[in-house]
C-alpha positions as CSV (number, residue, x, y, z in Angstrom):
1,X,0.0,0.0,0.0
2,X,1.4,3.4,-1.0
3,X,1.7,5.8,1.9
4,X,2.9,9.4,2.1
5,X,2.9,10.6,5.7
6,X,3.6,14.3,6.3
7,X,4.8,15.7,9.6
8,X,6.4,18.9,11.1
9,X,3.6,21.3,10.8
10,X,2.6,23.7,13.6
11,X,2.2,27.2,14.8
12,X,4.9,29.7,14.0
13,X,5.2,33.5,14.1
14,X,5.7,35.6,10.9
15,X,9.3,35.5,9.9
16,X,9.8,32.1,11.5
17,X,10.8,28.7,10.0
18,X,9.5,25.2,9.9
19,X,10.8,22.0,8.4
20,X,8.2,19.6,7.0
21,X,8.9,15.9,6.3
22,X,7.2,13.3,4.2
23,X,7.9,9.6,4.6
24,X,7.2,7.5,1.6
25,X,6.6,3.8,1.5
26,X,4.8,1.0,-0.4
27,X,5.9,2.0,-4.0
28,X,6.4,-1.0,-6.2
29,X,8.1,1.1,-9.0
30,X,10.6,3.9,-8.7
31,X,9.2,7.3,-7.8
32,X,10.4,9.7,-10.6
33,X,9.4,13.0,-8.9
34,X,8.0,14.3,-5.6
35,X,6.3,17.5,-4.9
36,X,4.8,19.7,-2.2
37,X,1.5,21.5,-2.4
38,X,-0.8,23.4,-0.1
39,X,-4.4,24.3,0.3
40,X,-6.5,26.7,2.3
41,X,-10.2,26.2,2.9
42,X,-12.3,27.3,0.0
43,X,-9.4,27.3,-2.5
44,X,-7.9,24.8,-4.8
45,X,-4.7,22.8,-4.2
46,X,-1.6,24.9,-5.1
47,X,1.6,23.2,-6.0
48,X,4.7,24.9,-4.6
49,X,7.8,22.7,-5.3
50,X,8.8,19.8,-7.4
51,X,12.0,17.7,-7.3
52,X,13.3,14.9,-9.5
53,X,14.3,11.4,-8.3
54,X,18.0,12.3,-8.0
55,X,17.4,15.9,-7.0
56,X,19.0,17.1,-10.2
57,X,15.8,19.0,-11.2
58,X,14.0,21.3,-8.9
59,X,11.4,24.0,-9.6
60,X,9.4,26.3,-7.3
61,X,6.2,28.2,-7.7
62,X,6.8,32.0,-7.7
63,X,4.9,32.4,-4.5
64,X,7.6,30.5,-2.5
65,X,10.7,31.0,-4.6
66,X,13.6,32.1,-2.4
67,X,11.9,31.3,0.8
68,X,11.2,27.5,0.7
69,X,13.6,24.7,-0.1
70,X,12.7,21.2,-1.2
71,X,15.1,18.3,-0.7
72,X,15.0,14.6,-0.3
73,X,17.0,11.7,1.3
74,X,16.6,8.7,-0.9
75,X,18.2,6.4,1.7
76,X,15.4,7.3,4.1
77,X,12.7,7.6,1.5
78,X,11.9,11.0,2.9
79,X,11.0,14.3,1.3
80,X,11.6,17.6,3.1
81,X,10.4,21.2,2.7
82,X,12.3,23.9,4.6
83,X,10.0,26.9,5.1
84,X,11.8,30.2,5.9
85,X,10.6,33.8,6.2
86,X,7.1,32.5,6.8
87,X,4.2,34.9,6.2
88,X,0.6,34.8,7.3
89,X,-0.5,34.0,3.8
90,X,1.5,30.7,4.0
91,X,-1.0,29.4,6.5
92,X,-2.4,26.2,4.8
93,X,-2.5,22.4,4.9
94,X,0.7,21.2,3.3
95,X,0.7,18.0,1.3
96,X,3.4,15.9,-0.3
97,X,2.9,14.1,-3.6
98,X,4.7,11.4,-5.6
99,X,4.7,10.6,-9.3
100,X,5.9,7.3,-10.8
101,X,5.8,8.1,-14.5
102,X,8.3,10.8,-15.4
103,X,9.5,14.2,-14.0
104,X,8.0,15.9,-17.0
105,X,4.8,14.1,-16.4
106,X,4.7,15.4,-12.9
107,X,5.4,18.9,-14.0
108,X,2.7,18.7,-16.6
109,X,0.2,17.4,-14.0
110,X,1.1,20.2,-11.6
111,X,1.1,23.1,-14.1
112,X,-1.4,22.1,-16.8
113,X,-3.8,19.4,-15.7
114,X,-3.9,20.5,-12.1
115,X,-2.2,19.2,-8.9
116,X,-4.9,16.6,-8.1
117,X,-3.9,14.8,-11.3
118,X,-0.5,13.8,-9.9
119,X,-0.1,10.2,-8.9
120,X,-0.4,10.2,-5.1
121,X,-1.0,12.7,-2.3
122,X,-0.5,12.4,1.4
123,X,-3.0,13.4,4.1
124,X,-1.3,16.7,4.9
125,X,0.2,18.6,7.9
126,X,-1.2,22.0,9.0
127,X,1.0,25.1,9.1
128,X,-0.3,28.2,10.9
129,X,1.6,31.4,10.7
130,X,0.3,33.9,13.2
131,X,1.5,36.4,15.8
């Protein structure tokens, strides 16, 4: 059974930092790309970062570029998202995702078809930025 389990969310003040983790398991074929997305109530799922299987390709949404950093530890089957310089508008449920086809396929899902079309999504971890 495929599982993506996020952790690390919480309450942080504006300007603060958090590190989210996503433990992946149960994949029968190699995961070609992983991503982070977020959603606030009443709005659609927004993708924010995508990373290739060997971390050689990384892309960020403009809304988080320069503030968030995606990384992965293949030995631990774990994806990370470092959130720095957090702002109140970063408050959201954060989800990790995995795609087994290709990196290009993942990027196409996220940017053209819509984030829900990517292979698998986790259950999310809540990030609240408030003073």
